[in-house]
VEXDREN-2710 file (C-alpha; in Angstrom, 1 decimal):
% VEXDREN-2710
k/r/px/py/pz
1/MET/36.1/-59.1/9.8
2/LYS/32.2/-59.1/11.7
3/LEU/33.0/-55.0/11.7
4/ALA/34.0/-55.1/8.1
5/LYS/30.7/-56.9/6.8
6/TYR/28.5/-54.9/9.2
7/ILE/29.9/-51.7/7.5
8/LEU/30.0/-53.0/4.1
9/GLY/26.0/-54.3/5.0
10/LEU/24.9/-50.6/5.9
11/ALA/26.6/-48.7/3.0
12/VAL/24.7/-51.4/0.5
13/ALA/21.4/-50.6/2.4
14/ALA/22.2/-46.7/2.4
15/VAL/22.7/-47.2/-1.7
16/VAL/19.2/-49.1/-1.5
17/LEU/17.7/-46.6/0.5
18/SER/18.6/-43.9/-1.3
19/SER/17.7/-45.5/-4.9
20/CYS/14.1/-46.3/-3.5
21/THR/14.1/-42.6/-2.4
22/LYS/15.1/-41.3/-5.7
23/GLN/12.4/-43.6/-7.3
24/LEU/10.1/-42.2/-4.8
25/GLU/10.6/-39.0/-5.9
26/ASP/10.7/-39.7/-9.6
27/ILE/7.2/-41.2/-9.1
28/ASN/6.0/-37.9/-7.4
29/LYS/7.0/-35.3/-9.6
30/ASN/4.0/-33.7/-11.3
31/PRO/5.1/-33.6/-15.0
32/ASN/2.5/-30.7/-15.6
33/GLU/4.2/-28.1/-12.8
34/ALA/7.8/-26.2/-13.5
35/GLU/9.9/-26.8/-10.3
36/THR/11.6/-24.0/-10.8
37/PRO/9.4/-20.8/-11.4
38/SER/9.2/-18.7/-14.6
39/PRO/10.2/-15.3/-13.1
40/ASP/8.0/-13.6/-15.4
41/TYR/5.1/-15.1/-14.3
42/LEU/6.7/-14.4/-10.3
43/LEU/6.7/-11.2/-11.8
44/SER/2.9/-11.2/-13.3
45/ASN/1.5/-12.6/-10.6
46/GLY/3.0/-10.9/-7.7
47/ILE/1.8/-7.5/-9.4
48/LYS/-1.6/-8.7/-9.7
49/THR/-2.5/-10.5/-6.4
50/ASN/-0.9/-8.0/-4.3
51/ALA/-2.6/-4.8/-6.2
52/ASP/-5.6/-7.1/-5.7
53/THR/-4.8/-7.3/-2.1
54/TYR/-3.9/-3.6/-1.7
55/TRP/-7.5/-2.5/-3.5
56/GLY/-9.5/-5.3/-2.2
57/THR/-12.2/-5.8/0.5
58/ASP/-9.7/-6.1/3.7
59/ALA/-7.2/-3.7/3.3
60/THR/-9.4/-0.8/1.8
61/MET/-13.2/-1.5/1.6
62/GLU/-13.4/-2.8/5.1
63/THR/-10.8/-0.8/6.3
64/SER/-8.8/2.6/5.5
65/LEU/-11.2/3.8/2.8
66/LEU/-13.7/4.2/6.1
67/TYR/-11.1/5.1/8.6
68/VAL/-9.6/7.8/7.0
69/GLN/-13.6/8.8/5.5
70/TYR/-12.8/8.6/1.5
71/TRP/-15.9/6.0/1.9
72/ALA/-18.6/5.0/4.0
73/LYS/-20.8/2.3/4.7
74/ILE/-24.5/1.8/3.8
75/GLN/-25.5/-1.7/4.7
76/TYR/-23.8/-3.6/7.3
77/PRO/-21.8/-1.0/8.9
78/ASP/-19.9/-2.7/11.8
79/PRO/-16.8/-1.9/10.0
80/ASP/-17.5/1.9/9.6
81/ARG/-17.8/2.0/13.1
82/TYR/-14.9/0.6/14.2
83/ILE/-15.7/-3.3/14.1
84/PRO/-13.4/-4.7/11.9
85/ALA/-14.1/-8.4/11.2
86/SER/-11.5/-11.0/11.9
87/THR/-11.4/-12.4/8.7
88/ASN/-10.4/-9.1/7.3
89/ILE/-7.5/-8.5/9.7
90/GLN/-6.1/-11.7/9.0
91/THR/-6.3/-11.6/5.1
92/VAL/-4.6/-9.1/4.8
93/TRP/-1.6/-10.3/6.9
94/ASN/-1.7/-13.4/5.0
95/ASN/-1.9/-12.4/1.3
96/PHE/0.8/-9.7/1.9
97/TYR/3.2/-12.3/3.3
98/ALA/2.1/-15.5/1.6
99/GLN/1.3/-13.5/-1.9
100/GLY/3.6/-11.1/-1.8
101/ILE/6.9/-11.2/0.4
102/THR/7.5/-14.9/-0.2
103/ASP/6.7/-14.6/-4.0
104/PHE/8.9/-11.4/-4.4
105/THR/11.5/-13.0/-2.2
106/GLU/11.7/-16.0/-4.8
107/LEU/11.9/-13.5/-7.6
108/VAL/14.9/-12.0/-6.2
109/GLU/16.5/-15.6/-5.7
110/LEU/15.9/-16.3/-9.2
111/GLY/17.5/-12.8/-10.3
112/ASP/20.9/-14.1/-8.5
113/THR/20.3/-17.6/-9.9
114/LEU/19.6/-16.5/-13.5
115/HIS/22.5/-13.5/-13.7
116/ASN/19.7/-10.8/-14.6
117/PRO/19.7/-8.2/-12.0
118/ASN/16.6/-6.1/-13.3
119/TYR/14.2/-9.2/-11.9
120/LYS/16.3/-9.0/-8.9
121/ALA/15.9/-5.2/-8.4
122/VAL/12.2/-5.6/-9.0
123/GLY/11.6/-8.2/-6.9
124/ILE/13.3/-6.2/-4.4
125/ILE/11.1/-2.4/-5.0
126/MET/8.1/-4.5/-5.0
127/ARG/8.9/-6.7/-1.5
128/SER/9.6/-3.2/0.0
129/TRP/6.5/-1.6/-1.0
130/ILE/4.7/-4.8/0.7
131/PHE/7.0/-4.2/3.6
132/GLN/5.9/-0.4/4.0
133/VAL/2.5/-0.6/3.4
134/LEU/2.4/-3.8/6.1
135/THR/4.6/-1.9/8.7
136/ASP/2.2/1.3/8.3
137/LEU/-0.9/-0.6/8.6
138/TYR/0.3/-2.8/11.9
139/GLY/3.4/-1.0/13.5
140/ASP/6.1/-3.7/13.9
141/VAL/6.0/-6.6/11.8
142/PRO/8.5/-9.6/10.9
143/TYR/11.4/-8.4/8.4
144/LYS/14.5/-9.8/8.8
145/GLN/12.8/-13.2/9.0
146/ALA/10.3/-13.5/7.2
147/ALA/9.9/-15.5/4.1
148/GLN/12.5/-18.0/5.8
149/ILE/9.9/-20.6/6.8
150/GLU/13.1/-23.4/7.0
151/GLN/14.5/-21.2/9.2
152/PHE/12.4/-19.1/10.8
153/LEU/8.9/-21.2/11.6
154/THR/8.4/-17.9/14.0
155/PRO/9.6/-15.0/12.7
156/VAL/10.9/-12.6/15.0
157/TYR/9.3/-9.0/14.9
158/ASP/11.4/-5.8/14.2
159/PRO/10.9/-2.4/15.4
160/GLN/9.1/-0.2/12.9
161/ARG/12.2/2.3/12.9
162/ASP/14.4/-1.0/11.9
163/VAL/12.2/-1.9/9.1
164/TYR/11.4/1.9/7.7
165/LEU/15.4/2.2/8.0
166/GLY/16.1/-1.1/6.3
167/LEU/13.7/-0.7/3.2
168/LEU/15.5/2.7/2.7
169/ALA/18.5/0.3/2.2
170/GLU/17.1/-2.0/0.3
171/LEU/15.4/0.3/-2.1
172/LYS/19.1/2.1/-2.1
173/THR/20.8/-1.2/-3.6
174/ALA/17.7/-1.8/-6.3
175/VAL/18.4/1.1/-7.8
176/GLY/22.3/0.3/-7.9
177/LEU/21.1/-3.1/-9.7
178/ILE/19.3/-1.6/-12.3
179/ASP/20.8/-1.4/-15.5
180/PRO/18.4/-0.3/-18.4
181/THR/20.8/-1.7/-21.1
182/GLY/21.1/-4.7/-19.3
183/ASN/19.0/-8.1/-19.5
184/PRO/15.4/-7.2/-20.1
185/ILE/12.8/-8.9/-17.9
186/ALA/9.3/-10.2/-18.8
187/GLY/5.9/-10.3/-17.3
188/ASP/6.0/-6.6/-16.4
189/LEU/2.4/-5.6/-15.8
190/MET/3.7/-1.8/-14.6
191/TYR/6.1/-0.4/-16.9
192/ASN/6.8/-3.5/-19.6
193/GLY/10.0/-3.7/-19.2
194/ASP/11.0/-0.1/-18.9
195/MET/13.9/-0.1/-16.1
196/SER/14.4/3.1/-16.0
197/LYS/10.6/3.8/-14.4
198/TRP/11.6/0.9/-12.2
199/LYS/14.7/3.4/-11.0
200/LYS/11.8/6.3/-10.8
201/PHE/9.6/4.0/-8.5
202/ALA/12.6/3.2/-6.4
203/ASN/13.5/6.3/-5.7
204/SER/10.2/7.5/-5.0
205/LEU/9.6/5.3/-2.5
206/ARG/12.5/5.7/-1.2
207/LEU/11.4/9.7/-0.2
208/ARG/7.9/8.4/0.9
209/ILE/9.6/6.4/3.6
210/ALA/11.8/9.3/4.3
211/LEU/9.6/11.5/5.1
212/ARG/7.9/9.0/6.7
213/ILE/10.2/8.8/9.7
214/SER/10.9/12.1/9.2
215/ASP/9.5/13.2/12.6
216/GLN/11.2/10.4/14.2
217/GLU/14.8/10.8/12.4
218/LEU/15.1/13.9/11.0
219/GLU/18.6/13.1/10.1
220/ALA/18.3/10.0/8.5
221/ALA/15.6/11.7/5.9
222/ARG/18.0/14.5/5.2
223/THR/20.3/11.9/3.9
224/VAL/17.9/10.6/1.6
225/PHE/16.2/13.7/0.4
226/THR/20.2/15.4/0.2
227/GLU/21.4/12.4/-2.3
228/ILE/18.1/12.0/-4.9
229/GLY/14.9/14.8/-3.7
230/ALA/16.5/16.8/-6.3
231/ASP/16.9/14.6/-9.1
232/ASP/13.7/14.6/-11.2
233/ASN/14.7/12.9/-13.8
234/ASN/14.6/9.7/-11.6
235/LEU/11.6/10.4/-9.7
236/ILE/7.7/10.0/-10.6
237/VAL/7.1/13.8/-11.5
238/ASP/5.0/13.3/-13.9
239/ASN/1.6/11.4/-14.3
240/GLY/2.8/9.4/-17.6
241/ASP/5.6/7.5/-15.4
242/ASN/2.8/6.8/-12.3
243/ALA/3.2/3.2/-10.8
244/LYS/0.1/1.6/-11.9
245/LEU/-1.5/-1.8/-12.7
246/ILE/-4.2/-0.9/-15.2
247/TYR/-6.9/-3.8/-14.9
248/GLN/-8.4/-6.1/-17.4
249/PRO/-11.9/-7.3/-18.4
250/SER/-13.3/-10.0/-16.4
251/PRO/-12.0/-12.2/-14.4
252/TYR/-9.1/-9.6/-14.1
253/GLN/-11.2/-7.0/-13.3
254/ASN/-10.5/-4.2/-10.8
255/PRO/-11.5/-5.7/-7.1
256/VAL/-13.9/-2.5/-6.7
257/ALA/-15.6/-3.4/-10.4
258/ARG/-15.6/-7.2/-8.8
259/ASN/-17.5/-6.2/-5.7
260/ARG/-20.4/-3.7/-7.2
261/GLU/-21.1/-7.3/-9.0
262/THR/-22.5/-8.5/-6.6
263/ARG/-22.4/-5.9/-3.2
264/ASN/-24.3/-2.2/-2.6
265/ASP/-22.5/-1.5/0.9
266/TYR/-20.7/1.4/0.3
267/ARG/-20.9/5.0/-0.6
268/ILE/-18.7/8.2/-0.7
269/SER/-18.1/9.9/3.1
270/LYS/-20.0/13.0/3.9
271/SER/-16.6/14.4/4.9
272/MET/-15.3/13.6/1.1
273/VAL/-18.3/15.5/-0.5
274/ASP/-18.3/18.5/2.2
275/LYS/-14.8/19.1/1.9
276/LEU/-14.8/19.2/-1.8
277/ASN/-18.0/21.3/-1.7
278/GLU/-16.3/24.0/0.7
279/LEU/-13.1/24.3/-1.9
280/SER/-15.4/24.5/-5.0
281/ASP/-13.8/21.5/-6.2
282/PRO/-13.5/20.2/-9.8
283/ARG/-13.1/16.5/-8.8
284/LEU/-16.7/16.8/-6.4
285/THR/-17.9/15.0/-10.0
286/ILE/-15.5/12.9/-10.7
287/TYR/-15.0/11.6/-7.1
288/ALA/-18.7/10.5/-6.9
289/ALA/-21.9/9.8/-9.0
290/PRO/-25.2/11.4/-8.7
291/ALA/-28.0/10.0/-6.6
292/ARG/-29.9/7.7/-8.4
293/ASP/-33.4/9.8/-7.6
294/THR/-32.4/12.9/-6.9
295/ASN/-29.3/13.3/-9.5
296/LYS/-27.6/15.1/-6.3
297/ILE/-24.6/14.3/-4.8
298/ILE/-25.2/13.2/-1.2
299/GLY/-22.4/11.4/0.6
300/VAL/-22.9/9.4/3.7
301/THR/-21.8/10.1/7.2
302/ASN/-19.3/7.7/8.4
303/GLY/-20.6/4.9/11.1
304/LEU/-24.4/5.5/11.4
305/SER/-26.2/2.6/12.7
306/ALA/-27.9/-0.2/10.6
307/ASP/-31.4/0.9/11.1
308/SER/-30.2/4.9/10.1
309/ALA/-28.1/3.8/7.1
310/SER/-31.1/1.9/5.9
311/ARG/-33.2/4.6/6.2
312/LEU/-31.2/6.8/3.6
313/GLY/-32.1/4.2/1.0
314/LEU/-30.1/2.7/-1.4
315/ASN/-30.6/5.1/-4.6
316/LYS/-30.6/8.5/-2.2
317/THR/-27.2/8.3/-1.9
318/SER/-24.1/8.9/-4.0
319/ASP/-21.5/6.1/-5.1
320/VAL/-18.2/6.2/-5.7
321/GLY/-17.6/7.8/-9.2
322/ALA/-17.2/5.6/-11.7
323/VAL/-13.9/6.0/-13.0
324/PHE/-12.5/4.1/-9.7
325/THR/-15.0/1.5/-9.9
326/ALA/-14.6/0.7/-13.7
327/THR/-13.6/-2.6/-14.8
328/LEU/-10.5/-1.5/-16.0
329/ALA/-9.5/0.7/-13.4
330/PRO/-6.1/1.4/-12.0
331/ALA/-4.8/0.2/-8.7
332/ILE/-2.0/3.4/-8.6
333/PHE/1.0/2.2/-6.3
334/PHE/2.2/5.9/-6.7
335/ASN/1.3/8.5/-8.4
336/ALA/3.2/12.1/-9.4
337/ALA/0.9/14.2/-7.4
338/GLU/2.1/12.7/-4.5
339/MET/6.2/12.9/-5.4
340/TRP/5.4/17.0/-5.5
341/PHE/3.9/17.2/-2.3
342/ILE/6.7/15.5/-0.6
343/LYS/9.1/17.9/-2.2
344/ALA/6.4/20.8/-1.1
345/GLU/6.6/19.4/2.4
346/ALA/10.6/18.9/2.5
347/ALA/11.7/22.1/0.9
348/GLN/9.1/23.2/4.0
349/ARG/11.2/21.5/6.4
350/GLY/14.4/22.1/5.0
351/LEU/15.1/19.0/3.7
352/LEU/15.5/20.0/0.1
353/THR/16.1/23.1/-1.6
354/GLY/13.2/24.7/-3.3
355/ASN/9.9/27.4/-2.7
356/ALA/7.5/25.4/-0.8
357/ALA/4.2/27.4/-2.2
358/THR/5.2/26.4/-5.7
359/LEU/5.9/23.1/-4.9
360/TYR/2.3/22.9/-3.4
361/ALA/0.6/24.7/-6.3
362/GLN/2.4/21.8/-8.4
363/ALA/1.3/19.6/-6.4
364/VAL/-2.0/20.3/-6.3
365/THR/-2.2/21.0/-10.0
366/THR/-0.3/17.2/-10.8
367/ALA/-3.5/15.6/-8.8
368/MET/-5.7/17.3/-10.9
369/LYS/-4.3/16.7/-14.0
370/GLN/-4.8/12.6/-13.0
371/TYR/-8.5/13.3/-13.8
372/ASN/-7.7/15.8/-16.5
373/VAL/-9.4/18.8/-15.2
374/SER/-8.8/21.6/-17.1
375/ASP/-5.6/24.6/-17.0
376/ASP/-8.9/26.9/-16.6
377/LYS/-10.4/24.9/-13.7
378/ILE/-7.3/24.6/-11.7
379/ALA/-6.0/28.1/-11.8
380/THR/-9.8/29.1/-10.8
381/TYR/-9.4/26.3/-8.0
382/LEU/-6.0/27.6/-6.8
383/ALA/-6.7/31.2/-6.8
384/GLN/-9.4/30.7/-4.0
385/PRO/-7.9/32.3/-0.2
386/LYS/-8.7/28.9/0.8
387/LEU/-5.9/27.2/-1.3
388/ILE/-3.3/29.5/-0.8
389/TYR/-0.2/27.8/0.8
390/ASN/0.1/28.6/4.5
391/PRO/3.7/28.1/5.7
392/ALA/2.2/28.7/9.2
393/ASN/0.5/25.6/9.1
394/TYR/1.9/23.7/6.1
395/LYS/0.5/20.7/7.8
396/GLN/-3.3/22.3/7.0
397/SER/-2.3/23.0/3.3
398/ILE/-0.6/19.7/2.3
399/GLY/-2.5/17.6/4.3
400/GLU/-5.9/18.4/3.5
401/GLN/-4.9/18.6/-0.7
402/LYS/-3.0/15.5/-0.3
403/TRP/-6.1/13.9/1.9
404/LEU/-8.1/14.5/-1.6
405/ALA/-5.2/13.3/-4.1
406/LEU/-4.4/10.2/-2.4
407/PHE/-8.5/9.3/-2.7
408/SER/-8.5/6.3/-4.4
409/GLU/-5.2/5.0/-2.1
410/GLY/-6.7/4.2/1.2
411/LEU/-3.8/2.9/2.7
412/GLU/-1.4/5.5/1.8
413/GLY/-4.4/8.3/2.2
414/PHE/-5.0/6.5/5.8
415/ALA/-0.8/6.6/6.9
416/GLU/-0.3/9.8/5.5
417/TRP/-3.6/11.7/7.7
418/ARG/-1.9/10.1/10.8
419/ARG/1.1/11.1/10.3
420/LEU/0.3/15.2/9.2
421/ASP/-3.0/15.1/11.6
422/TYR/-5.3/17.2/8.8
423/PRO/-8.3/16.8/7.4
424/LYS/-9.8/17.1/10.8
425/LEU/-12.1/14.4/10.7
426/PRO/-14.6/13.3/13.1
427/ALA/-14.9/10.2/14.7
428/ALA/-17.9/7.7/13.0
429/TYR/-21.2/8.6/14.8
430/THR/-21.9/5.0/16.6
431/GLY/-18.0/4.3/16.6
432/THR/-16.6/2.2/18.8
433/LEU/-13.5/3.8/20.3
434/GLY/-14.9/6.9/22.5
435/GLY/-14.6/9.5/20.2
436/LYS/-11.2/8.3/18.4
437/ILE/-10.4/7.0/14.9
438/PRO/-7.9/4.0/14.6
439/LEU/-4.6/4.5/14.3
440/ARG/-3.8/0.8/12.8
441/LEU/-4.6/-2.4/12.4
442/THR/-4.8/-4.9/15.3
443/TYR/-2.5/-8.3/14.9
444/PRO/-4.1/-11.2/13.5
445/SER/-5.5/-13.6/16.0
446/SER/-3.2/-16.4/14.0
447/GLU/0.1/-14.7/15.4
448/GLN/-1.1/-15.0/19.0
449/ALA/-1.8/-18.5/18.2
450/LEU/1.5/-19.7/16.2
451/ASN/3.7/-17.0/17.1
452/GLY/3.0/-16.1/20.7
453/VAL/6.2/-15.0/22.2
454/HIS/7.2/-12.6/19.4
455/TYR/3.9/-11.4/19.0
456/ARG/4.0/-10.6/23.3
457/ASP/7.6/-8.9/22.3
458/ALA/6.1/-6.5/20.2
459/VAL/3.1/-5.6/21.9
460/LYS/5.6/-4.8/24.9
461/ASN/7.7/-2.9/22.3
462/GLN/4.9/-1.1/20.3
463/GLY/2.2/-0.9/23.0
464/ALA/-1.0/-2.3/23.5
465/ASP/-2.5/-4.6/20.3
466/LEU/-5.3/-2.0/20.3
467/LEU/-6.9/-0.1/17.1
468/THR/-5.9/3.2/19.0
469/THR/-2.2/2.6/19.4
470/ARG/-0.4/5.2/18.0
471/LEU/2.5/3.8/16.0
472/TRP/6.4/4.7/16.1
473/PHE/6.2/7.1/13.1
474/ASP/2.8/8.5/14.0
475/LYS/4.4/11.6/16.6
476/GLU/2.1/13.4/18.6
END
């Protein structure tokens, strides 16, 4: 009898506690905040915030654009001397994981909940793009356990090889989910809900990754090219299909434009100006603005000391061209020129049928058409002996022109320069790496403090956590 009364008392207490908890939950609900996020908002916000991270100060202006010598610094030159601020490294990591991987994982889950595979596909594609950028930049990164904080508070780092192969599989799944005639999506700032173009973006990313791993995993790369490499109808081969976000007026402007509102730190690199001049490249006046005092285009040597940089004068050197610094300048995720360069290299290496020289010429043409260079100027440019495709050193032919074509895309340009080893760039003038150029970003200090066990495993697998450690894809 006593036991029965005891059990009954526990049951009553449980009901009371449950009721109290329910009341507290009701009281603490924010009536102005949706409990289930809207997929269109998640998509719009995800595209914008991650474009801002890619083209913002931390991932590009203070790091990759300087390392690959698209830009140089005229003031506060430490980042150009390979002394990155710890906040730059931390912010890139935090933003891509917290504002990118997490949000797009939630969009993938909402796609299932709402029975809308198109949302799920777009979530997978954008998440895969971010993971590709992260592993390109850092090497081994949390991948399989990322965005599962309830299960994995300190996620394991996956080897770079596994990340790339996993992304190839995920992107293939996304392509299979896409139904252009199925449930529509909203909030799409890139393609306005055109799912056929999302399919092109996904397939193009697959070929980008396949080529990136080709020096290490040739047969895996061949499988991808055999499957989709010749299918131009489902690839980004025209500038009208470029994956890009067109920015809007303030406060939604291009991050470079926002930076120019209060700063005057950056100039076009002398390495870029010298190459454009060497090749009589008609993009010189597009890529660079004339110096105010001289009306001439003058690039800045990367890695000058603070005194040397300041002596050059703010008005005697060239900023980046207005097409890149304008408020509405687009953030490009993938352009058609890159696809033609991918095809040219794949043909040269036997991964794809076709004439490598013809595809190379198409790549250069498409890159120039992106900036409305005339047909006559393009023909004159390609007719130069220096521009003739060299199959005996295809890495130089493709590498130099691809470097030029990716001028506005610092992270992608940095990745391809490391893979192809062209153009041959000098180290920063007063660089701190003993005549070497960075090959990656170091991991943020928070990972050492909060995820130390798995951080140390990654370093043991990949090599010392240094700017000069060569990543798996970047085979010597």
